[in-house]
N, C-alpha and C positions, 0 to 999 in steps of 0.2 A: 635560312635566316637564323642568326645566333641571337638568343635573347638572354638578358641577365636573369638571375634566379627569381627576381620579384616581378618579371613581366606578366606571367599568367595570373598570379594573385591580384595584381593591380588591375589588369584588364577585366578579369571576372567581376571584381567589385564594381568597376565603372559600368560594365554592361548590365549587371544585375540592377543597378540603380536606374539605368536608362530604360530597361524593359519592364521592371516590376516595382521600382521605387522602394527597394528593400535592401537591407544588409544581408549578406549570405554567410552561412557557415561554410568554411572552405576546407576540403579534404585533399591531402596529397597522397597519391598512390603510385609507386615507382614501377618502371619497367624492370626487366631482369636479364641477367646473363646466366649461362649454365656452363661451368668450367668443363664438366665431363659427365657422361650419362645421358645420352641422347635417345629419345624414343623408348626409354625404359620405364617411364612413369606409368603409361597405360598397360604395361606388362607387369605391374606390381613389383618392380625392382627398386633401385635406388637412383637418386639424382643428387647433384651437387651445385645448386644454383646460388645466386646472390642478387639482392636488389641493387639498383644502380641509381646514380644521381641524374637520371632523366625520368620524368614523371608526368602523370596525368593530374591536373588540378581541377577539382569539381566544387562548384558553389551550389548550395541548396537552401531552400527556404520553404516552409509549409504554406499552403494555400488554405482558404476557408471553404472552397468548393471541392469537387471531385476530379478536377482537371489535372492533367500532367502536361507541363510546358517545358520543352527542352530546347536548348540552343547550343550549337557547336561554334566556338570561337574560330577554330582552324578551317572548318568547312563554310563558315558564315551562312549557316543553314539552321532552320528551326523545324520543330515537329510537335504537334499537339495530339493528345488523346485523352480518354477518361479512364479512371481506375477500373471500371467494370467492362471495359472494351479494349483490352490490350491484345493486339495482334501484330504480326510482323509489319514493319513500316514500309517495306518496299525499297528502302534506300540504305539498309544495313547498319549505319552508325547508331541510330536510335535503338537497334535491336539488342545491343550489348547492355543497355540500361533497362529496357523493357523486359528482357528475359530475367533479370535479377528481380524486378518487381513481381513478376509472375511466380518465381520461386518463393519469395517471402510471403505472398498471398496464400500459399498452400497451408501455412501454419499460423498466420497472423492476419488480423483484420486491420487494414489501413483505412482510417476514417477521414482522411483528408488527402487531397491531391498535393502536388508540390511543383516548384520551379527549380530547374537545373540549368546552369551555364557551366561549360567545361572547355578545357583545351589543354595542350601539353606539348612537351618537347621530345617525346619518344618518337623517333623517325618511324613513320608507317611503313609496313612491308619489309622491315629490316630484321625481323625475327626477334625483336626485343619485347614482345608481348604487350603491345599498347592496348589490345583488346582486354586482356586479363586485368591490366591496371585500371581500365575504365569500369570493368565489372566489380572489382574490389572497392574502388572508390565509391561506386553506387551503393554496394551492400553496406559499407561502413557508414556512409552518410545516412541512409535510411534507418539503419540500426540506431544511430545517434539521435536523429530528430524525432523518431517515433518511440524512443526509449524502450526498445524491444528486448534488450538484455541478451542478445544472441552472442555466444562466444565466438572468438575470432576463427577457430578451426571450422565451426559450423558455417560462418560467412564464406570461408574458402570453398567449402563443399557446395554451397548453393550458388556461388559464382561460377564454379565449374559446371554445375548442372544447367545453369542458364545458357552457357556456350554449347553444351551437348544437346540440350533438348529444344532450345528456342532458336539459337543461331544455326545449329546443325553441324557443328564441328566436334568430332569425337575426341577431344583433347583429354590428356591426362590431367592430374591435379597440380603438377609442378608449377606452372606459370602463376596461377592464382595463389598458391602457397608462398612462393618466393616474394610476390608483391606484398602480401599481407604480413609475413613474418621476418622480412629482411632485418639484418642487424649490421650496423656500420662496421666495416673491417672484418667481417666474418662470412664465410660460406656456410651453407646449411646442408648437412647430409640427411636427406629425407627418405624414410622407408615408406614407399608409396602404398604398401599393403596395410601396415599397422598405423601409419601416419605419425609414428614416433620420429623425432628429429633431434639432431645434435648440431650445435654451432661449432664450426671448425675455424680456428684462427687462420687468416690468410696474410702472411708476411710479405707485403708487396713494396717495402721501402725502396728496393733496388729494381723493381719490376713495375711496369705499367700494363694495364689491360687495354689493348687497342682493338677496335672493331673496324674492319674494312668492309664497306658496303658495296656490293656488286651493282646496285641500282637496278637489279632485276627484281621486280616486285612480285611477290607470291601471295596467294590467299590460302590460309590453312583450311578453308572450307573446300578445297579442291578435292576431287575424287581420289587422287593419288594418296593423300594423307590417310583418308579413311580406309583405302584399300590396303595400306600397310598394316593397319590395325586388324583388319579381317584376315590377312594372311598369317599374322601371329596367332590369332585365335584358331585358325585352321590347323596350324602346327600342334597346338595344345590338344585339340580334339583327337588328332592321330595318336598322340602319346597316351591320352586318357583311356583309349580303348584297352590298353594293357596296364597302365598305371593310373587308376582313377584318383589317386592321391595328388596328382599333378594338377593344380588349379590354375597355374599361369606359367609363363616362361621363367618366372622367378624360381620355380621348383624343378625346372628341367635341367638336364646335363647335356653336354655335347654328345656323349655316348648314346643317350636316348634319341637325339636328333638324327644321328647316323643310322641307328637301327630302325626307327619307326617313321621318320619323316622323309629323309633323302630318297629312299627307294620309291616313294609315292609321288613327290613333287619337289624337284630341284629348286625351284624358285622359292617356295615356302621354306624349304630347308635353309637357303641362304639368308632369308629374312630372320628366321629364328636363331640361326647360328650367330648372326651379329649381335642380337639382343642378349643371348646367353653369355657371350664373350664380353659385351659391354658392361654387364652387371658385375662380372668378375674384375674387369679393368677398373671400374670405379672404386670398388672396395680396396684394391691395391693402391690406387692413387691416393686414398685417404691416408694410408700408411706412409706414402711418400711425403705428404704435407706434414704429418706429425713428426717426421724425421727431417723436415726442411730440405728434402731432396728434390729441388725444383727441376733439375735436368731429367730425372726419371719421370716426374709428373708430366713434363712437357713432351717427352717421348710418347707417353700414353695418349696425349691429345692428337699427335700425328697418326697414331694407330687407329684412333677412333675415326678420324677423317677417312682413312683408307677403307675402313669397314662400311662407313656410310656411303662411300662412292661405289665400291665394288659389290658389296653384299646386300646392303639395304636399298641401294640405287635411289637415293634422294638428293644427290648432289647435282651439279650442273657444270658446264664448261667454265663459267665465270668463277664459281667457287673454287673449282679445282685449280684454275689459273692463279688465284690469289694465294692458295696454299703453296703451289709450286714456286711462286716468286719469293717465298720466305724460308722454305724448308732447309736450304743450305746456308742461310744467313746466321752467323754465330751470335748475332744479337737477338735472335728470336728463339726463345726457349721451347715454345710449342705453339701450334696453330691447328685449327680445324674449322670446318663449317659448323654453324650453330643454328639451332631452331628446327622448324618442321622440314625445311629443305626447299629445293627447287628455286633458290635465290636467297636474298637476304644477306647476312653478314658472315664473315669469318671472324673468329675470336683469336687473338694473338697475345702471348705473354712476351713482352719486349723489355730489354734492358733500358732503364729510364733515360739514360743520356743519349740513346740512339733513336728515340721515337720520331723526332722531326725529320731526320734524314731518311729513316725507313719509310715514313708516309710519303715523302716525295719520290723516292726511288720506286716503290710499289705503284704509286699513283701514275707516274710517268709510263711505266711499263704496261700497266693495265690499260691505259688510254691508247697507247700505241697498238696494242693487240686487239682491242675491242671497239675503239672509237667512242667509248663511254668514259665520262669523268667519274672516277671512284670517289666516294666520300669516306672520311675517317672520323671516328669518334674515340677519344680517350675517356674512358669511364672510370668512376670510382665506386666503391662498394658503400652503400648507404642504408639507412633505416627503412623499414617498411611503412605500410599505410597508417596514416594517423591524421588528426586534426592539425591544420596549419594555423598557428597562433601568432607567429612573429613575422610580420611584413609591414612595409610602409607604403604609403601612397606618395 
């Protein structure tokens, strides 16, 4: 279903009045794309994400008691608990909110409960980080209504910790960072070790960012995602036995991998080799952007997909098919799978005037080969998390 931009703010205000008889403070927190630099965040490398014009909208209001009352517009479901009895809900969606509350409670005493109503137009399971957007919206909202004065980077870190520790997904920091710090018309080069970041202009006048959704739904809480992280850590340990100064794959070289990892474990070597190469590829791609060399940038996107498919092994037949369908199209500058893997979307840089024709061509071919209707999203780069102040009923 396609909603206009005011759909969720309006719906949240109405539902809040129905459920609680109150006006809500409404926070908008966007999903994200990542142009290049996949799985490098938890290896202390670099990433190049951007916030997009699809978001979670969250309404919040303080209560006088200690209760927490949550309502999901999209699931049409509710959940209640108390501030002093926060545990996993058993139905996942509340856990992204509850995990953030638990993190805040480590350093701050919350003296009142609260009501939350939320919903959004980030397609679930598409690899656009709807979960991180919900975590950031929650963190920002609680920081606002309780006047906690927590800095935005600290909010990002506690949102990540909520997913790591409460939800159980060992994600890196990129998703939450991109949702919080997004800037319209800019990518962000984030150093995932130092957390230093630089805004990189993205000149997209003649290009559109188009996402092709496989409709294969994946969960980042799958064992395969956490297994990749463990394999990278295993490679670092093999190198550390000789080079203790190597703290992550950010510090490793291909020569180290060949000497100390490949003879021991070929699979671990492949995983680590992709990451080391991807970190280098991202830094080179930033030079491409600074020189406005989009063909070179696009070529690196295709190289990333090949590595994710053959070395990191997080692609799938549907993702590979979508990349294969565009790789020889002169109107497609670059394409690759995006996100944790095992489904979700491919991200494509497409000449603006060719978008509609490409969507039809790829969609028809995808349906013919898989029997599944592909979804397509044309996204724009937008600002990050903040209070929504302008909307009308």
